[in-house]
Wavefront OBJ file of the C-alpha trace (Angstrom):
o trace
v 34.073 129.424 67.513
v 30.882 131.330 67.139
v 30.918 134.721 65.461
v 29.643 137.707 66.674
v 29.943 141.640 66.936
v 29.687 142.047 70.544
v 32.456 141.721 73.094
v 34.002 138.108 72.918
v 33.505 135.517 75.327
v 35.895 132.826 76.454
v 34.404 129.807 77.841
v 36.713 127.350 79.923
v 35.363 123.965 80.949
v 35.940 122.200 84.104
v 38.033 119.169 85.135
v 38.032 116.331 82.990
v 35.634 117.940 80.685
v 35.772 119.393 77.498
v 34.346 122.464 75.477
v 30.990 120.565 74.638
v 29.828 120.711 78.770
v 29.486 124.683 78.195
v 27.534 124.163 74.906
v 24.595 125.907 76.321
v 26.332 128.882 77.370
v 28.074 129.088 73.907
v 24.772 129.008 72.243
v 23.073 131.393 74.596
v 25.688 134.264 74.235
v 26.224 133.532 70.623
v 22.601 134.186 70.180
v 23.033 137.683 71.801
v 25.577 138.746 69.109
v 28.643 137.806 71.047
v 31.940 136.322 69.570
v 32.128 133.135 71.519
v 35.439 130.962 71.856
v 34.978 127.297 73.278
v 38.358 125.742 73.965
v 39.339 122.069 75.074
v 42.164 122.780 77.940
v 45.419 120.846 77.263
v 44.989 117.236 77.953
v 41.196 117.524 77.433
v 38.866 117.110 74.665
v 40.804 117.127 71.159
v 43.518 118.839 72.472
v 46.718 117.402 72.964
v 47.491 115.023 75.864
v 51.434 115.320 76.337
v 52.661 113.274 79.375
v 53.779 116.110 81.734
v 52.843 118.388 84.501
v 49.473 120.460 84.197
v 49.949 123.272 86.451
v 47.167 126.065 86.446
v 49.498 128.592 85.079
v 50.335 126.271 82.225
v 46.690 126.423 81.336
v 46.334 129.970 81.902
v 49.457 130.560 79.897
v 47.592 128.540 76.915
v 44.195 130.692 76.948
v 45.927 133.687 77.370
v 48.170 132.670 74.396
v 44.861 131.747 72.276
v 43.332 134.968 73.399
v 46.302 136.852 71.868
v 46.360 134.866 68.741
v 42.890 135.752 68.017
v 43.332 139.247 68.822
v 40.467 139.339 71.483
v 40.177 142.672 73.161
v 39.479 142.607 76.662
v 37.250 139.300 76.362
v 35.009 138.420 79.195
v 36.374 134.534 80.695
v 33.585 132.324 82.100
v 35.109 129.480 83.691
v 33.262 126.557 85.294
v 35.222 124.417 88.093
v 38.957 124.503 87.012
v 38.156 126.826 84.487
v 37.122 129.454 86.851
v 40.816 128.974 88.417
v 42.443 129.459 85.241
v 40.558 132.599 84.725
v 41.275 133.534 88.267
v 45.118 132.824 87.229
v 45.109 134.797 84.096
v 43.298 137.891 85.456
v 46.200 137.611 88.402
v 49.000 137.412 85.956
v 47.589 139.042 82.655
v 45.650 141.755 84.400
v 45.502 143.638 81.095
v 43.880 140.705 79.018
v 40.511 140.195 80.595
v 37.556 142.595 80.753
v 35.984 140.672 83.172
v 36.043 136.887 84.784
v 33.152 134.871 86.016
v 33.879 131.753 88.021
v 31.338 129.172 88.370
v 31.621 126.792 91.205
v 35.509 127.180 91.309
v 37.017 126.265 94.711
v 39.352 129.209 95.620
v 39.957 128.285 99.044
v 39.174 124.781 100.290
v 37.731 123.821 103.526
v 40.441 122.305 105.918
v 38.455 118.812 105.897
v 38.471 118.728 102.112
v 42.002 119.803 101.638
v 42.883 116.844 104.264
v 41.037 114.510 101.948
v 42.620 115.513 98.883
v 45.903 113.637 99.121
v 44.130 110.169 99.588
v 41.953 110.917 96.619
v 44.866 111.932 94.498
v 46.523 108.368 95.332
v 43.487 106.566 94.188
v 43.441 108.641 91.087
v 47.103 107.398 90.185
v 46.225 103.822 91.226
v 44.971 100.785 89.041
v 41.280 101.565 89.833
v 41.494 105.300 89.208
v 37.922 105.153 87.030
v 36.190 103.808 90.045
v 37.534 106.360 92.374
v 36.759 109.132 89.855
v 33.179 107.663 89.431
v 32.707 107.449 93.224
v 34.018 111.256 93.734
v 31.819 112.537 90.731
v 28.562 110.755 92.149
v 29.354 112.122 95.657
v 30.664 115.667 95.152
v 29.203 116.673 91.702
v 25.993 114.977 90.988
v 22.745 114.838 92.911
v 20.525 112.098 93.358
v 17.529 114.447 91.695
v 19.667 114.964 88.602
v 18.672 113.396 85.152
v 19.970 109.676 85.144
v 20.676 110.082 81.318
v 22.738 113.342 81.541
v 24.255 111.856 84.798
v 25.344 108.922 83.012
v 26.793 110.872 79.874
v 28.621 113.114 82.508
v 30.285 110.242 83.906
v 31.095 108.419 80.784
v 32.597 111.595 79.515
v 34.589 112.281 82.525
v 35.836 108.769 82.624
v 37.514 109.165 79.020
v 40.332 111.644 80.106
v 43.998 110.039 80.471
v 44.755 108.752 83.932
v 47.979 111.147 84.219
v 46.062 114.289 83.019
v 43.197 113.440 85.657
v 45.762 113.130 88.354
v 47.924 115.956 87.295
v 45.064 118.510 86.668
v 43.039 117.749 89.967
v 46.129 118.309 91.846
v 47.182 121.534 90.197
v 43.749 122.802 90.888
v 43.913 122.838 94.595
v 44.520 126.184 95.474
v 46.481 127.157 98.550
v 45.330 129.275 101.669
v 47.254 132.466 100.167
v 44.760 132.372 97.189
v 42.544 134.532 99.199
v 45.354 137.432 99.258
v 45.912 136.611 95.565
v 42.381 137.443 94.829
v 42.637 140.503 96.526
v 45.611 141.346 94.531
v 44.118 140.305 91.706
v 41.080 142.640 92.303
v 43.485 145.560 93.102
v 45.399 145.088 90.033
v 42.424 144.897 87.518
v 39.943 147.051 89.486
v 39.953 149.964 87.203
v 39.235 147.777 83.948
v 37.714 144.331 84.941
v 35.142 142.887 87.211
v 35.642 139.581 88.910
v 32.565 137.610 90.054
v 33.487 134.439 92.025
v 30.703 131.980 93.633
v 28.842 129.032 93.936
v 25.444 130.232 92.748
v 25.242 130.073 88.782
v 22.277 132.409 89.026
v 23.987 135.123 90.905
v 27.319 135.061 88.570
v 24.579 135.494 85.544
v 23.085 138.339 87.353
v 26.492 139.943 88.209
v 27.579 139.439 84.563
v 24.588 140.890 83.218
v 25.124 143.897 85.269
v 28.471 144.536 84.899
v 29.671 143.174 81.737
v 26.496 143.981 79.866
v 25.603 140.508 78.737
l 1 2 3 4 5 6 7 8 9 10 11 12 13 14 15 16 17 18 19 20 21 22 23 24 25 26 27 28 29 30 31 32 33 34 35 36 37 38 39 40 41 42 43 44 45 46 47 48 49 50 51 52 53 54 55 56 57 58 59 60 61 62 63 64 65 66 67 68 69 70 71 72 73 74 75 76 77 78 79 80 81 82 83 84 85 86 87 88 89 90 91 92 93 94 95 96 97 98 99 100 101 102 103 104 105 106 107 108 109 110 111 112 113 114 115 116 117 118 119 120 121 122 123 124 125 126 127 128 129 130 131 132 133 134 135 136 137 138 139 140 141 142 143 144 145 146 147 148 149 150 151 152 153 154 155 156 157 158 159 160 161 162 163 164 165 166 167 168 169 170 171 172 173 174 175 176 177 178 179 180 181 182 183 184 185 186 187 188 189 190 191 192 193 194 195 196 197 198 199 200 201 202 203 204 205 206 207 208 209 210 211 212 213 214 215 216
């Protein structure tokens, strides 16, 4: 946790990642005077890895509980990938908690073709060759040929270190249903008077939104 006098910011990492993946953002916001909380979701990083289900609501309850324990007043929740869905869940179920949420590359409603392919991928994640399945998915879906080779290798290594059952359970939990659009509308209505929501695939767009609406 980085100290600061301005509004608190909670950084929530993505699937099979940990708090270190958002270290540049933590450094940036701490340098601008914000209290920054970087966490490892349950089953990830240095947090415990109990053999259990990993529903998005469970992650949301953990993060909401942490915010309460730290007495954070209207924190800004910034989540990447599954972390954005966790922030979304918190805004929907704990509307008085966040001052705003920012969702970076978070899949709210997936294309039908992607949803159709997910069951087969989950089966591979549960099988003996799950590391190979994971690496293939990350290379195809999350990395670009033009990405720095050293950084890409480090990402692959780090994402491959998560426990197998955590990987499969948390990925399955992150698949949001078609009803998510209605939930998002409900979420926006419930927090419209006190919080802003930014959901998108462009990091610069989200940063501009945050700067305009959250005074970052």
